[in-house]
C-alpha positions as CSV (number, residue, x, y, z in Angstrom):
1,M,26.5,-30.7,-13.6
2,I,26.7,-27.3,-12.0
3,S,28.6,-27.4,-8.7
4,N,27.5,-25.8,-5.5
5,E,30.9,-24.1,-5.3
6,F,30.1,-22.3,-8.6
7,I,26.7,-21.1,-7.3
8,L,28.1,-20.0,-4.0
9,T,31.2,-18.2,-5.5
10,S,29.0,-16.5,-8.1
11,L,26.5,-15.3,-5.5
12,I,29.3,-13.8,-3.4
13,V,30.8,-12.1,-6.5
14,V,27.4,-10.7,-7.5
15,L,26.5,-9.5,-4.0
16,I,29.7,-7.5,-3.6
17,P,28.8,-3.8,-4.4
18,G,30.5,-2.5,-7.5
19,T,29.7,0.1,-10.2
20,G,26.7,-1.9,-11.4
21,V,25.2,-2.3,-8.0
22,I,25.7,1.4,-7.2
23,Y,24.1,2.4,-10.5
24,T,21.1,0.2,-10.0
25,I,20.6,1.4,-6.5
26,S,20.8,5.0,-7.6
27,M,18.1,4.3,-10.3
28,G,15.8,2.7,-7.7
29,L,16.3,5.5,-5.2
30,F,16.0,8.5,-7.5
31,H,13.7,7.2,-10.3
32,G,11.6,4.3,-9.0
33,W,11.3,0.6,-9.3
34,K,11.0,0.5,-13.1
35,A,14.2,2.5,-13.5
36,S,16.0,0.1,-11.1
37,I,14.9,-2.9,-13.3
38,Y,16.1,-1.1,-16.4
39,G,19.4,-0.4,-14.7
40,A,19.8,-4.0,-13.7
41,I,19.1,-5.1,-17.2
42,G,21.6,-2.7,-18.6
43,C,24.3,-3.7,-16.2
44,T,23.7,-7.4,-16.8
45,T,23.8,-7.1,-20.6
46,G,27.0,-5.2,-20.2
47,I,28.8,-8.3,-19.0
48,I,27.7,-10.3,-22.1
49,P,30.6,-9.0,-24.3
50,H,33.1,-9.9,-21.5
51,L,31.7,-13.4,-21.2
52,L,31.8,-13.9,-25.0
53,A,35.4,-12.5,-25.0
54,T,36.4,-15.0,-22.4
55,I,34.7,-17.9,-24.1
56,L,36.1,-17.0,-27.6
57,G,39.6,-16.3,-26.2
58,L,39.6,-12.5,-26.9
59,A,40.2,-11.8,-23.2
60,T,43.6,-13.4,-23.6
61,L,44.5,-10.9,-26.3
62,L,43.3,-8.1,-24.1
63,H,45.5,-9.4,-21.3
64,M,48.5,-9.6,-23.6
65,S,48.0,-6.1,-25.1
66,S,48.8,-3.5,-22.5
67,I,47.8,-0.7,-24.9
68,A,44.4,-2.1,-25.6
69,F,43.7,-2.6,-21.9
70,Q,44.8,0.9,-21.0
71,I,42.6,2.5,-23.8
72,V,39.5,0.6,-22.7
73,K,40.2,1.2,-19.0
74,F,40.6,5.0,-19.3
75,I,37.5,5.3,-21.5
76,G,35.7,3.5,-18.6
77,V,37.3,5.9,-16.1
78,A,36.1,8.9,-18.1
79,Y,32.6,7.5,-18.3
80,L,32.4,6.9,-14.5
81,L,33.6,10.5,-13.9
82,Y,30.9,11.7,-16.3
83,L,28.3,9.8,-14.3
84,A,29.6,11.4,-11.1
85,W,29.5,14.9,-12.6
86,S,25.9,14.3,-13.9
87,M,24.7,13.1,-10.5
88,W,26.5,15.9,-8.6
89,K,24.9,18.7,-10.7
90,D,21.4,17.2,-10.4
91,T,18.7,19.4,-8.9
92,G,18.0,17.2,-5.9
93,T,14.2,16.8,-6.5
94,L,12.1,13.7,-6.8
95,A,8.6,13.0,-7.8
96,L,6.5,10.0,-6.9
97,D,4.8,10.0,-10.2
98,E,7.2,8.2,-12.5
99,K,5.5,9.6,-15.6
100,E,6.6,13.1,-14.5
101,N,10.2,11.8,-14.5
102,K,9.8,11.0,-18.2
103,L,11.9,7.8,-17.8
104,N,13.8,6.8,-20.9
105,A,14.2,3.0,-20.6
106,W,16.8,2.8,-23.4
107,S,18.9,5.6,-21.9
108,I,19.0,3.9,-18.5
109,I,19.8,0.5,-20.0
110,T,22.5,2.0,-22.2
111,K,24.2,3.7,-19.3
112,G,24.2,0.5,-17.3
113,F,25.5,-1.4,-20.3
114,L,28.4,1.1,-20.8
115,I,29.3,1.0,-17.1
116,N,30.2,-2.7,-17.4
117,I,31.4,-3.0,-21.0
118,L,34.0,-0.2,-20.4
119,N,35.6,-2.1,-17.6
120,P,38.3,-4.4,-19.1
121,K,38.9,-6.0,-15.8
122,L,35.7,-8.0,-16.2
123,S,37.1,-9.9,-19.2
124,L,40.1,-10.8,-17.2
125,F,38.0,-11.8,-14.2
126,F,35.9,-14.2,-16.3
127,L,39.0,-15.5,-17.9
128,A,40.3,-16.5,-14.5
129,F,36.9,-17.4,-13.0
130,L,34.9,-19.5,-15.5
131,P,37.5,-22.2,-16.5
132,Q,37.8,-23.2,-12.8
133,F,34.3,-24.7,-12.9
134,V,34.6,-26.6,-16.2
135,P,35.1,-30.3,-15.5
136,I,38.5,-31.5,-16.7
137,Q,37.0,-34.5,-18.4
138,S,34.4,-32.4,-20.2
139,Q,34.0,-33.1,-23.9
140,T,32.3,-29.8,-24.5
141,P,34.1,-27.1,-22.5
142,T,32.8,-24.3,-24.7
143,L,29.2,-25.4,-24.0
144,N,29.9,-25.7,-20.3
145,M,31.2,-22.1,-20.2
146,F,28.1,-20.8,-22.0
147,I,25.9,-22.6,-19.5
148,L,28.0,-21.2,-16.6
149,S,27.8,-17.7,-18.1
150,G,24.0,-17.9,-18.5
151,I,23.6,-18.9,-14.8
152,F,26.0,-16.1,-13.7
153,M,24.0,-13.6,-15.8
154,G,20.7,-14.8,-14.3
155,M,22.0,-14.5,-10.8
156,T,23.4,-11.0,-11.6
157,L,20.1,-9.8,-12.9
158,F,18.1,-11.2,-10.0
159,V,20.4,-9.8,-7.3
160,F,20.7,-6.4,-9.0
161,I,16.9,-6.2,-9.2
162,L,16.6,-7.0,-5.5
163,Y,19.1,-4.2,-4.8
164,G,17.1,-1.8,-6.9
165,L,13.8,-2.7,-5.4
166,F,15.2,-2.3,-1.9
167,A,16.5,1.2,-2.8
168,N,13.0,2.0,-4.3
169,S,11.4,1.1,-1.0
170,M,13.6,3.7,0.7
171,R,12.4,6.5,-1.6
172,I,9.4,7.4,0.6
173,H,11.7,8.3,3.5
174,I,13.6,10.9,1.4
175,I,11.1,12.0,-1.1
176,N,10.1,15.2,0.8
177,S,13.6,16.3,1.8
178,P,15.5,17.9,-1.1
179,R,18.5,18.4,1.2
180,I,18.7,14.7,2.0
181,I,18.3,13.9,-1.7
182,K,21.1,16.2,-2.7
183,K,23.4,14.8,0.0
184,I,22.7,11.2,-1.2
185,Q,23.2,12.3,-4.9
186,Q,26.5,13.8,-3.9
187,T,27.5,10.7,-2.0
188,F,26.8,8.5,-5.0
189,A,28.8,11.0,-7.2
190,V,31.8,10.7,-4.9
191,I,31.5,6.9,-4.9
192,F,31.6,6.9,-8.7
193,V,34.7,9.1,-8.6
194,M,36.3,6.7,-6.2
195,L,35.5,3.7,-8.4
196,G,36.9,5.6,-11.4
197,V,40.1,6.4,-9.5
198,K,40.4,2.8,-8.4
199,L,40.0,1.6,-12.0
200,A,42.5,4.2,-13.2
201,M,45.2,3.1,-10.7
202,S,44.8,-0.6,-11.3
203,E,47.4,-2.2,-13.5
204,R,45.5,-5.5,-14.2
């Protein structure tokens, strides 16, 4: 039985803007609705390894090993800074015809995947989060955690797609203004830098 508390808490967690949300919104804003869906899929699949790590107990090892945590963390920081640099140096032009953008679905999905998989704090979050909603009397706690994980992923994908589609709906208001586009791109770049710095400064 899935509790209302789990649904509500998961929804709040998913709605809070983080790197995945920012990435999905940027895809919808700059590349269209298809790109936003690809971004949402990538970010959602990026939490699968963390969920599996939690269920299989690997997150505990990551929590105990400070060196392993720091290595993964700073690789994640470097990747966020790379995304920030890529967005900052963009030309500031958009096209309504998505074919002209030559969207590469796998590239967008892979970037979204890497954003989440390179954040070791997600494993620790799920380690603290999921067990709280497994009934004490449960005879199949592992199965319960898999079910909870599936629901959490479904909610993540749904909410991220909504974020991306909303961003796509805003494209028409900026499509003819390269100056506004450039400012928005630079703003997203700064946000990625701030998220990277936040991750770098966090201990656990």
